[in-house]
PAVEXGU-621530 format. One record per residue (C-alpha): residue in three letters; x, y, z. Coordinates in steps of 0.001 Angstrom, whole numbers, padded with zeros to 6 digits, always signed. Layout:
# PAVEXGU-621530
ALAXYZ...
END
This chain:
# PAVEXGU-621530
MET+000000+000000+000000THR+001431+003375-001036VAL+001750+006428+001209THR-001117+008064-000714GLU-003343+005025-000158LEU-002498+004980+003542LYS-003394+008666+003777ASN-006744+008158+002047ARG-007648+005101+004137LEU-006735+006797+007409SER-008700+009912+006463THR-011872+007869+005929LEU-011848+005889+009193THR-015397+005539+010520VAL-015581+002748+013124PHE-012252+003776+014662ARG-012678+007482+013927ASN-011761+008427+017497LEU-008253+007097+016953LEU-007482+010072+014730LYS-007695+012231+017869LYS-004844+010275+019438ASP-001441+011879+019092GLU+000276+009011+017273LEU-002294+008654+014479SER-003025+012368+014311VAL+000642+013094+013630LEU+000924+010121+011255LEU-001982+011410+009158ALA-000477+014900+009069LEU+002825+013312+008026LEU+001167+011422+005167LYS-000465+014647+003981ALA+002687+016787+004208GLU+004137+018005+000918SER+007340+019893+001722THR+010527+018123+002817ASP+010916+020311+005908GLU+007357+019602+007066ARG+007736+015883+006369LEU+010968+015592+008356THR+009588+017597+011285LEU+006421+015498+011480TYR+008374+012270+010984GLY+010599+013137+013926GLU+007555+013933+016056PHE+005927+010624+015062VAL+008976+008548+016028SER+009327+010506+019274LEU+005702+009759+020201LEU+006226+006077+019519ALA+009296+006051+021762LYS+007268+007575+024613SER+004537+004954+024106GLY+006819+001919+024154GLY+008601+002190+020820VAL+006763-000504+018818PHE+004148+000959+016463SER+002079-002243+016208GLU+001852-002428+020012VAL+000745+001195+020162LEU-001963+000368+017610LYS-003108-002599+019715LYS-003478-000423+022784LEU-005342+002312+020915ILE-007721-000187+019307THR-008283-002029+022578GLU-009148+001182+024458ASP-011426+002526+021730GLU-015137+002653+022567ASN-016506+002456+019048PRO-020075+001728+017858TYR-019198-001842+016874ILE-017737-003036+020168LYS-020450-001293+022181ALA-023177-002957+020118VAL-021606-006413+020362ALA-020908-006090+024087SER-024498-005125+024852GLY-025947-007873+022640LYS-027375-005532+020008GLU-027536-006292+016309VAL-024706-004985+014148THR-025539-003532+010726LYS-023925-005000+007629SER-022202-001714+006730LEU-020661-001474+010210GLU-019348-005024+009874VAL-017829-004296+006447ASN-016226-001049+007617LEU-014751-002745+010671LYS-013020-005436+008608GLU-011614-002928+006130GLU-010222-000754+008890LEU-008649-003717+010655ARG-006961-004621+007349LEU-005603-001083+007260PHE-004109-001528+010734THR-002517-004756+009531GLU-000921-002755+006693LEU+000298-000162+009198SER+001961-002919+011223VAL+004483-003468+008407LEU+005204+000235+007938THR+008941+001026+008000PRO+011143+004095+007487ASP+012000+002724+004031VAL+008386+003225+002927PHE+008712+006960+003603ARG+012214+007189+002171GLU+011087+005591-001087ALA+007863+007614-001346TRP+009734+010888-000770GLN+012790+009848-002804TYR+014780+010954+000207GLU+018346+009674+000588GLY+019166+011219+003954TYR+018954+009657+007394LEU+015552+008845+008889PRO+015266+007768+012557SER+014167+004148+012888PHE+011170+002781+014766ASP+010112-000757+015600ASN+007098-002479+014112GLU+005851-006075+014106SER+003569-007578+011463THR+000217-008204+013170ASP-003046-009765+012064PHE-005427-007167+013477GLU-008520-008975+012243GLY-007558-012004+014302PHE-006498-009838+017230TYR-009800-007966+017366GLU-011900-011074+016768SER-010298-012683+019823ARG-011091-009648+021955ILE-014701-009601+020764LYS-015173-013266+021646ASN-013829-012630+025144VAL-015247-009149+025716ALA-017081-010301+028869THR-013756-010894+030611LEU-011356-008667+028645GLY-013646-005640+028429TYR-013237-002688+026110GLY-012329+000981+026398ILE-010457+002013+029536PHE-011788-001095+031287ALA-009739-003283+028940THR-006338-001997+030011HIS-006864-001110+033685SER-008347-002886+036687MET-009060-000127+039204PHE-010724+003242+038727ARG-011736+006368+040603ILE-014008+009350+040019GLU-012312+012557+038934ASN-014108+015644+037642ASN-017318+013589+037412ARG-015652+011029+035135ILE-014486+007457+035626VAL-010714+007488+035207PRO-008175+004651+035603VAL-005819+004351+038548GLU-002533+004225+036678VAL-000600+002543+039501ALA-003211+000265+041052ASP-002758-001687+044291SER-001529-005142+043249ILE-002192-006829+046601SER-003080-010514+046325ILE-005167-012840+048482ASP-002066-014976+049107SER-000331-012104+050892PHE-002720-012150+053871VAL-002323-013997+057141GLY-005362-014792+059265TYR-009016-013820+058740GLU-009475-016657+056241THR-013141-017106+057132GLU-013924-013424+056645ARG-012113-013215+053313LYS-013713-016407+052066GLN-017160-014801+052451VAL-016114-011844+050308LEU-014409-014077+047748GLU-017438-016362+047443ASN-019746-013389+046986THR-017491-011979+044271LYS-017357-015387+042600ALA-021161-015392+042462LEU-021004-012009+040720THR-018619-013362+038061GLU-020861-016363+037453GLY-024010-014310+037025ARG-025524-015626+040246PRO-027167-013317+042815ALA-024437-011427+044667GLN-024902-009299+047775ASN-023802-005787+048574VAL-021210-006224+051319LEU-020344-004195+054413LEU-016921-004994+055829CYS-016838-003525+059304GLY-014598-003774+062339ASP-011439-002469+063889ALA-008963-000314+062010GLY-005957-002039+060468THR-007584-005456+060144GLY-007409-005553+056330LYS-010932-004613+055253SER-009932-002328+052376SER-007086-004602+051328THR-009496-007533+051175VAL-011745-005710+048702LYS-008826-004783+046439ALA-007353-008272+046652CYS-010728-009730+045605ALA-010824-007421+042592ASN-007297-008493+041623PHE-008098-012181+042146TYR-011089-012063+039790ARG-009686-009587+037260ASP-009218-012291+034641ARG-012875-013228+035099GLY-013967-009721+034196VAL-014087-007913+037562ARG-013162-004235+037784LEU-013156-001948+040828ILE-014428+001636+040873GLU-013684+003539+044075LEU-015846+006407+045288ARG-015207+008654+048248LYS-018170+009249+050529ASP-018524+012803+049216GLN-018800+011378+045675LEU-021873+009237+046350PHE-023946+011617+044251ALA-022035+010154+041281LEU-023472+006699+041940SER-026294+007067+039432TYR-023791+008240+036784VAL-021492+005279+037492MET-024334+002770+037389GLY-025655+004256+034159THR-022215+004167+032547ILE-021603+000498+033318ALA-025206-000740+032941GLU-024703-002369+029505ASN-021070-003318+030018PRO-020473-007105+030028LEU-017849-006807+032772LYS-018619-007082+036491PHE-017979-004169+038826ILE-017231-003661+042495ILE-018253-000165+043556PHE-015910+000397+046488ILE-016629+002942+049232ASP-013868+003043+051832ASP-014220+004220+055431LEU-017938+004877+055180SER-019742+006832+057880PHE-022526+009406+057970ASN-023756+012178+060148LYS-027506+012087+060706ASN-028120+015027+058342ASP-025759+013843+055628ASP-027216+014413+052152CYS-025367+011373+050748PHE-027294+009061+053068SER-030411+008900+050899MET-028394+008318+047723LEU-026679+005215+049109LYS-029909+004008+050673ALA-031664+004197+047288VAL-028946+002153+045591LEU-028868-000473+048324GLU-032622-000822+048070GLY-032293-001296+044315SER-034101+001740+042966ALA-034830+001556+039248VAL-032638+004588+038567SER-029581+003507+040494ARG-029403-000253+040381SER-027156-002056+037871GLY-027301-005837+037566ASN-023580-006251+036911ALA-022383-004349+039985VAL-022207-004733+043737ILE-021293-002234+046434TYR-018516-003139+048839ALA-018120-000661+051689THR-015801-000623+054672SER-016507+001043+057984ASN-015110+001077+061489ARG-018715+001483+062673ARG-021214-001345+062642HIS-024135+001061+062206ILE-022253+003456+059868VAL-024165+006534+061139LYS-022442+008638+063783GLU-024745+008979+066746SER-024488+011190+069828PHE-026252+010940+073186ALA-028137+014078+072199ASP-029547+012170+069247ARG-030951+009585+071641THR-032456+012041+074130GLY-033507+014915+071865THR-037231+015614+071619ASP-037465+017904+068575ASP-038434+015056+066285VAL-042037+013993+066786HIS-041254+010493+065569ARG-037747+010344+067027ASN-037666+006554+067318ASP-038602+006099+063644THR-035896+008571+062646MET-033248+006761+064688GLN-034231+003409+063225GLU-033975+004903+059723LEU-030431+006052+060414LEU-029220+002955+062203SER-030736+000493+059764LEU-028621+001541+056775SER-026093-001184+057544ASP-028913-003759+057533ARG-029569-002934+053877PHE-026297-004582+052944GLY-027056-008188+052095LEU-023847-009427+053732THR-021990-007986+056709VAL-018504-009309+057444TYR-016852-008494+060781PHE-013096-007974+061057GLN-012381-007985+064768LYS-009146-006928+066409PRO-006905-010019+066712ASN-006181-011557+070071ARG-002612-012044+071187GLY-002334-015494+069619LEU-003532-014425+066161TYR-001446-011259+066282LEU+001716-013251+066961ASP+000804-015830+064324ILE+000649-012993+061799VAL+003986-011651+063016HIS+005621-015102+062727GLU+004341-015674+059182LEU+005385-012220+058004ALA+008790-012669+059622ASP+009292-015969+057756ARG+008291-014364+054462SER+010715-011511+055068GLY+013613-013767+056032ILE+013853-012486+059610THR+015684-015056+061750LEU+015171-013512+065180GLU+014427-015998+067989LYS+010664-016493+068297SER+010549-015551+071993GLN+012522-012393+071325LEU+010353-011614+068299ASP+007222-011989+070419VAL+008462-009588+073083LYS+009395-006967+070529ALA+006105-007433+068636GLU+004034-007011+071793ALA+005972-003899+072743PHE+005429-002490+069261ALA+001669-003131+069462LEU+001498-001577+072928ALA+003197+001555+071628ARG+000679+001714+068768GLY-002261+001293+071116SER-003563-002059+069844ARG-002800-005296+068059SER-003742-005488+064386PRO-002476-007006+061121ARG-001381-003506+060123ALA+000647-003161+063329ALA+002203-006577+062658GLU+003198-005523+059145GLN+004620-002215+060366PHE+006566-004048+063060ILE+008155-006429+060543LYS+009062-003523+058264SER+010781-001835+061227LEU+013073-004869+061523LEU+014189-004871+057887
END
């Protein structure tokens, strides 16, 4: 395929039209259109520089761009909608174009421009993009598409779902203790991946017992089965309806994670979460569950004045409304502060993993002293103690 043909084919992209907004293809198209030698060399240098910043291999850059693209075809297929014949034809033609681009070399430009000077090199690997994309389509329920295809954890930023670039990679195997508690969360997440009824989960208990880490480890464990995690802060609960609407037709499964959840009695976010937990038509999404952590069993902060105040005519009903939010979670898992035996078991296991050879009796004395200085025993204290010995 000649440079002119590449230019014309790129200019008429329809299914993957959004890719022309990406720097690499935007500059490539401008390069193919350039007519003067100075403009060609400047744009060529910019193109190679962009590739170097993106990993250096053009075909791999194309794979990433195609994988992350939310185009009409992939969205229709993923949601089970019928695809028109013209869309199918256009998709195949454009994938053939990407296959042609995967064999592009500096020599193609040198020959087309009849240029005998030096051109910086770039790497490229011949790739069958029709086969590549067909495989992703067949496995879209576990591989995903768009940003959900290349990342596993997300957050809300400026009212948009954005990926966490350096996500927590914690694994289930890294924990010591609390096997029963984690098994409940794992089994519930497994039900979600299998399309069985899964519960919204409240993980409550003492600080430092691994509640938040358990949720993230579950998401990592089931990533290959199509689970993604979207974290919301408590003050972002108003975005719940937006999140649920965005993922409603996505074939992946989602954990909506709310860490360190607690409310004051007049908190405006209370009713939003309550509506989602009760499964309101607006907020509920069948492919998502809410996992929340809290140091409070009843989530809502309550004062003695709340119990004795008489301003509210139906005070008892109001208190029950506030305190019953936690009961709207289908599954509540308690992470209690470890006793001395469990705390030391955690210390011993972590010490073995870290290669610490201190005598067990001496290790126990130091570990207890460390916990006393921190105010309590906890898995977090055990981990901090071991790190202090390294």
